[in-house]
C-alpha positions as CSV (number, residue, x, y, z in Angstrom):
1,M,0.0,0.0,0.0
2,C,3.0,2.3,0.2
3,G,2.8,5.2,-2.2
4,V,-1.0,4.6,-2.9
5,R,-3.5,7.3,-1.9
6,L,-6.0,6.1,0.6
7,D,-9.0,7.0,-1.6
8,A,-7.5,5.1,-4.5
9,Y,-6.9,2.1,-2.1
10,F,-10.5,2.2,-1.0
11,T,-11.8,2.4,-4.6
12,D,-9.5,-0.5,-5.7
13,K,-10.7,-2.7,-2.9
14,G,-14.4,-1.9,-3.6
15,Q,-14.7,-0.2,-0.1
16,R,-16.3,3.1,-1.2
17,E,-18.5,3.6,1.9
18,A,-16.0,6.0,3.6
19,L,-15.4,7.9,0.4
20,D,-19.2,8.3,-0.2
21,I,-19.9,9.4,3.4
22,R,-17.1,12.0,3.4
23,E,-18.3,13.3,0.0
24,L,-21.9,13.5,1.3
25,L,-20.8,15.5,4.4
26,Q,-18.7,17.9,2.3
27,K,-21.8,18.6,0.2
28,Q,-23.9,19.2,3.2
29,R,-21.5,21.7,4.7
30,T,-23.3,25.1,4.8
31,G,-21.0,28.0,5.7
32,S,-19.9,28.8,9.2
33,H,-22.8,27.0,10.9
34,S,-21.4,23.6,10.2
35,R,-17.9,24.7,11.1
36,R,-18.7,25.3,14.7
37,G,-17.4,22.5,16.8
38,I,-18.8,20.5,19.7
39,K,-17.0,21.2,23.0
40,Q,-17.6,20.3,26.6
41,A,-15.7,21.8,29.5
42,G,-12.0,21.3,28.8
43,D,-12.4,19.0,25.9
44,R,-11.0,19.2,22.4
45,L,-13.2,20.7,19.7
46,Y,-14.7,18.2,17.2
47,A,-16.2,19.1,13.8
48,P,-19.9,18.2,13.8
49,E,-19.7,16.7,10.3
50,A,-16.8,14.4,11.4
51,M,-18.9,13.1,14.3
52,R,-22.0,12.7,12.1
53,G,-19.9,10.8,9.6
54,L,-18.5,8.5,12.3
55,I,-22.0,7.7,13.5
56,L,-23.3,7.0,10.0
57,Y,-20.2,4.9,9.1
58,G,-20.6,3.0,12.4
59,A,-24.2,2.3,11.6
60,L,-23.2,0.9,8.2
61,K,-20.6,-1.3,10.0
62,G,-23.1,-2.4,12.7
63,V,-21.5,-0.4,15.4
64,S,-23.8,1.8,17.6
65,S,-22.3,2.0,21.1
66,L,-20.2,5.0,22.0
67,R,-17.3,2.7,23.0
68,G,-17.6,0.9,19.7
69,L,-17.6,4.1,17.7
70,E,-14.5,5.3,19.6
71,D,-12.7,2.0,18.8
72,L,-13.8,2.3,15.2
73,A,-12.5,5.9,15.0
74,R,-9.1,4.7,16.4
75,L,-8.6,1.5,14.3
76,D,-10.6,1.7,11.1
77,L,-9.0,3.4,8.0
78,G,-12.5,4.3,6.7
79,S,-13.4,6.2,9.9
80,L,-10.0,7.8,10.0
81,W,-10.7,9.1,6.4
82,I,-14.1,10.4,7.4
83,T,-13.1,12.1,10.7
84,G,-9.7,13.3,9.6
85,G,-8.2,11.4,12.6
86,A,-10.4,12.9,15.3
87,V,-11.3,10.4,18.0
88,P,-14.1,11.1,20.4
């Protein structure tokens, strides 16, 4: 896989779900409203579209628990592509 773009790798392997979800989220982005992040006291700021994408991707993979989504975000290349590496 060295030297191959991740999007090309997904396409080559027939795993377009992550690419499609990220494209959908980018199309839905509407100005500064969607750029505001979610933050709780002292926590890091997360892009709402990244978290929506992670939830949608998790649902497609059969993952619905918060702990499962966190694991997916840490270990799955598709979720890393969607979230840009953000892990809740």
